[in-house]
N, C-alpha and C positions, 0 to 999 in steps of 0.2 A: 180475374177480378177487375171490375171497372175502376176508373179513376176516382169516382165519388165514393165507392166502397172502401178503397184504400185510404182516402182522406178521413173518412169516418172512423175506420179502425185505428189509424195512427193517432187521431185525436182522442179516442177513448182510452188508449194506453198512455200516450205521451203527456197529455195535459195533467192527469193525476200524478204521474211520476215527476213532472216538472214542478207542480205545486208542492209536492212533498219535499223536494230539495230546497225550494225557495223558502218554505215555512220553517223547516227543521234547521237548515243552515249547517254551519260547522263543516265537518268532513264531507258530508253529502253535497253541499253547495260548492265546496272547493273542487270536488271530483267532477261535478257538472261543468264548472267554469273551464277547467283545464281540458276536459274532453271536447267541449265546444271550440275552444281556442285551437286545438290541434286539428280538428276537422275543418275549421274555417281556414286555417293556414293551407291545408291541402287543397281546398277549393280555390283559394287565392292563387296558388301556383297553377291550377288548371285554367283559371281565367287569364293568367299571364301568358301561358302557352298559346291560348286561343287568340290573344292580342299580339302574339309574336314579341313578347317582352322577355329578355333574358333573365330568368328568375328561377332560383331553386329554393325549396322550402327548408331544407335541413339547416342552412346557415342562419336562419332566422330564429331557430330554437334557443340559442343563448340569449339574445336580447328579449325574447319572449319570457324566458325565466327571469331576466332582470326586471321586466315590467311587473311581473307577479311578486317579486321580492319587495319592490318599492311599495306596492299596493297592499299586499297581505301582511307584511311585517308590522307589528305594532310600534316598533322603534326603528324607523327606516334608516337612521344614521348608522346603525350597526351593520346594516346590509349594503349601504351605499358603495363601499369599495369593491365588493364582489360584483354588484350589479353593474357598476361602471366598467369594470374589467371585462365582463361578459359583452357589454356593448361594443367596446373597442375590439374585442376578438372578432365580432361579427363584421366590423368595418374592415379589419385586416383580411378576413376570409375572402372578401370581394376582390381584393388586390391579388392574392395568391391563387385564387380560383381560376385565374386566366380569363375572366369575363371581358368581352370586348367593350362592353358599356357598363363599367362598374358603378358609375353614378346613377344610371337608370335602374340598375339592379338594387342598389341601396335605397333609392327613392321609392321604389315599389314596395320594398320591405318595410321602410319607415311608415309608409301610408297604411300598410296592414296593421302595424303596431298601434298607430294612432286611431285608425278607423274601426278596427275590430278587437284587437287584443286588450287594449286599455279599457274600453267600455265594459267588456265582459268581466275583466278583473274588478272593476268598480262595484260589481254586484256584491262582492264580499264586504266592502266598506258600507254600502247602503244597508245591507242586512244588519251590520253591527250598529247602525244608527237607529234601529227600530225603536219606536215610541208607542207602547201599547195603548196609551190614552189618546194620543193625537192621531195615530194611523191604524188603529185596530190591533187586536191581538195577533192577527195573521202576519203582521209585520210590514215595515215600510217598503221592502222590496216587492212583496206580494201586491201592494197597492199599485205600484208601477206596472206590474204585469197585468193585473186585472183591468186597469184603466186603458192599457194598450189593446187588450182583447175587445173591450167595449168599443173603443175607437175604431178598430179595424172592422168589426161587425157592422156598426152603424154606418160607416163610410161605404161599405160594400152594398148593403141593402138600400141605403138612402140614395146612393148613386144609381143603382139599377132602377129604382122606382121613379126618381125625379131628376136624374142627371141629364143636363142639356148642354152645359158649357164645359169645354175641355179645360182641365187644370194645367197640364204641362205635357202636351202631346208628344214632344220630342222624347220624353222619358217614358211615358206610359199613355198610350192612346185611349185607354178605357177609363182612366180616372177623370172625375169631373169636379168642378168647383162646388156643386151641390153636395156631392159625396164627401168632400173634404169638410164642408160645413157640418154635415151630420156627424162626421167623425169627432169633431171637437165637442159637439153636444153629447155624443155617447160617452166620451171621457169625462165630461162634466157630471154625469149621473152618479158616478161611483161614490164620491164622498157624501153627497146628500143621502144616498141609500144607507151607507154605513152609519151616518148620524141618526137616521130615522129609526134604525134598529139598535141604537145605543152601542154600536160597535166601535165608534171612533168619535173624537171631539176635535175636528179640524179647526185651524184658525181661519179667520175670514180670508186671509191672503191665500190659503191653501185651495180654497174653492175656485180661485181664479188661476193660480199658477199651475196646478196639476193639469187641467184640460188644455191650457196653452202649451205647456211643455210636451205633453203627449200628442195633442192634436196637431200642433204646428211642426215641432221638430221630429216627432215620430213619423208623420206622413212624409216629411221631407227626406227622412232616412230611407223610406220605401222608394221614393223617386230617385234618390242618389244611387241606390243599389241597382235600379233599373237602368240608369245611365251607364253604370260600370259594365253591366251585362251586354248592353247594346254596343258599347265600344269593343267588347271582346267578341261580339257576334254569336252569343249563346243565349238560349232561352232561360235556362236555370243554372245556378252556380254549380249544381251537381244533381245526382239522383239518389242521394243517400237516404232521403225520406220519401218513400213511395207516395205519389199523389201530392206532395208538397214541395218537391225540389230539394234544395240543400239547406245547410245550416245558415248561410248568409241570406237565403231567401226567407227563411222562417223568422229570423231575428233582426232583419234589416231595420225595422222601426225602432227597436230598442237600442241599436248601436248608436244612433244619433241622439235619442232622447235621454239615455242614461247619464252622460256627462252633465247635461243641463239639470237634470233632476238631482244628481249628487251635489252640484254647486248650489242649488236652491236649498237643499236640506242643510248643507254645511253652513251657508250664510245665515239662514234663519235660526239655526241652533246656536251659532256663535252670538248673534245679536240678542237672542233670548237670554243667554247666560250673562252677557255683558250688561243688559238693561236691568236684570234682576239682582245684580250684586248690591 
């Protein structure tokens, strides 16, 4: 089967399954998040080996659980002692594991937790913040995914058609400034379309913030993951998804845009509640 056929087949199966988990949420979304985290951790250890970094995946599982406990638990103060204990267990494991470079090992693991594990876990919080009026009945998390897909598609086709100036050749020689601009425009289309069909009532700031978060930080996440792979000397983070690469390859844009999107939702929701008291 050709690479294009694989890509189409995976898209036909994977995108509906992903949308189902994102829209339904609850146990389905939790299962998706944990699965992606574990697979991303395995890919992270693969990249570390390629870059000759002393790193093992299994000691990172306790702090990964700690991150999820902090994010998933509605009352994190009850889970804080257990989560902190798991974190120190991980630090101690680097000492007794006999690693020659324990700080480098811990640093690589901490980067994974911040770069991949935490953004994925935040999907649960974003889903819980869904506002059917403001961001459509499909949910706040779906809006992030849909805007990202529009951004990626517009950047790809716009760059192929009109791309002339390299965006950041060190990270990705094929990406162009024109493509990045079209990506922002693509992300900006979502909320007006939802509003046109009476599926959402965004605030004026939403029309500006969403395309900037997705278009700027999302595309920066793509470039960042490309730099990580270049440093490791590999083309794809893995071959888990035929025709698409690995989990880190497919969700690289969301890893960087998710925290900023969450921060924007949190701040605007807090300000709305404060100003309407």
